[in-house]
Structures are given as structure tokens and as C-alpha cells.
C-alpha positions in Angstrom: 0.0 0.0 0.0 1.2 3.5 -0.9 -0.1 6.8 0.3 -0.2 10.5 -0.8 -1.2 12.9 2.0 -2.5 16.3 1.0 -2.1 19.2 3.5 -4.3 22.1 2.4 -4.4 25.2 4.7 -4.9 23.1 7.9 -7.0 20.3 6.4 -5.4 16.9 5.8 -6.6 14.0 3.6 -4.9 10.7 2.9 -5.2 9.1 -0.5 -4.5 5.4 0.0 -3.3 3.5 -3.1 -4.0 -0.2 -3.0 -1.0 -2.3 -4.3 -3.0 -3.8 -7.2 -4.2 -0.4 -8.4 -0.6 1.0 -8.3 0.7 -2.1 -10.1 -1.9 -1.6 -12.9 -1.0 2.1 -13.1 2.8 1.4 -13.3 2.3 -1.2 -16.1 0.3 1.3 -18.2 2.2 4.6 -17.9 4.7 5.5 -20.5 8.1 6.4 -19.2 8.2 9.8 -20.9 4.8 10.7 -19.4 5.7 9.5 -15.9 7.9 12.5 -15.2 6.1 15.3 -17.0 5.7 18.6 -15.2 2.3 19.1 -16.9 1.1 15.7 -15.8 2.1 16.3 -12.1 0.3 19.6 -12.2 -2.8 17.9 -13.6 -2.7 15.2 -10.9 -2.1 17.8 -8.1 -5.1 19.8 -9.4 -7.4 16.8 -9.2 -6.5 16.3 -5.5 -6.5 20.1 -4.9 -10.1 20.3 -6.2 -11.0 17.5 -3.8 -9.4 19.5 -0.9 -11.2 22.7 -1.8 -14.7 21.2 -2.0 -17.0 22.6 0.6 -18.1 19.1 1.5 -15.5 16.4 0.7 -16.8 14.0 -2.0 -16.0 10.3 -1.6 -12.5 9.4 -2.9 -13.1 8.0 -6.4 -11.0 6.3 -9.1 -9.8 9.7 -10.5 -8.4 10.6 -7.1 -6.6 7.3 -6.7 -5.2 7.7 -10.3 -3.9 11.2 -9.4 -2.3 9.8 -6.2 -0.7 7.0 -8.2 0.8 9.6 -10.6 2.1 11.8 -7.8 3.6 8.8 -5.9 5.2 7.4 -9.1 6.5 10.8 -10.3 8.6 11.3 -7.2 9.6 7.7 -6.4 10.9 6.9 -9.9 12.2 10.3 -10.8 15.8 10.0 -12.2 16.5 13.7 -11.3 18.0 13.5 -7.8 16.6 16.9 -6.9 13.1 15.6 -7.7 13.4 12.1 -6.2 11.4 11.4 -3.0 11.4 8.0 -1.5 8.3 6.5 0.0 4.9 8.1 0.7 4.4 11.7 -0.4 3.0 14.7 1.3 1.6 17.5 -0.9 1.7 20.8 1.0 -0.4 23.8 0.2 0.1 26.0 3.2 -1.7 29.0 1.8 -4.7 27.0 0.6 -4.9 28.6 -2.8 -3.0 26.1 -4.9 -0.3 28.6 -6.0 2.6 27.6 -3.8 2.8 23.8 -3.6 5.6 21.8 -2.0 6.2 18.1 -1.9 8.0 16.0 0.7 8.6 12.5 1.9 6.0 11.7 4.6 8.7 10.5 6.9 10.3 14.0 6.9 7.1 15.9 8.0 5.7 16.3 11.5 2.3 17.9 11.4 1.2 18.5 15.0 -2.3 19.6 16.0 -2.5 23.1 17.4 -3.4 23.0 21.1 
């Protein structure tokens, strides 16, 4: 199982990727498309729209596909500066989708405010 966590202006959602779904995705994606900046932006936008909804919709196949793309983009990226190992956290601190950062889940401590 793989996971992409999206942190959006204080709201957090986990997109869990079942192993069989990721394996299917990995078999189908073309190598040249798997590290495209345009494609990572599209995938991030799908999850961003989910996060911005007034009432969160159920996680659907499109969300899982977007999470697969994000996880794969960073975990298989040949560019050392873009490579992230393991589960991914998408960080949108301002909540407007303009300034996005990505990190390994193991490198982030998000603590609740007391």
C-alpha cells in the first residue's frame, strides 16, 4: 500500500493507493509521461479540487489515479533533486494552490494546534 497525503491550509486528507491499483497504473504509464511537469500539475489539481470542495466528496478512481501519478512521479524520478522515496505529502500552506511543495511523509511532522 502506498499513500499520498494532502495538506491544504490546515486540512489533511490521505489518498490510499492499493497495491493492485498501483501495479496496474505502473504497467500502463509511458516512461516519458511518468515524469512530465504538466502531468504532475494535472494530478495535483485533481487532488486540490477534492481538498477545496465545501463538502468532501468520496474518494473515487480519479483521485486514486492522481495519487498514483504523484507517488510514481517522485519515487521513480531520475532527477536526484526531484526524487522522493516513500509516501508523499503535498503541502499547500496558503490553501490557494499557488505555492505547492512536496516532501517524503517521513520528513514531515504535522502536529495539531493546542
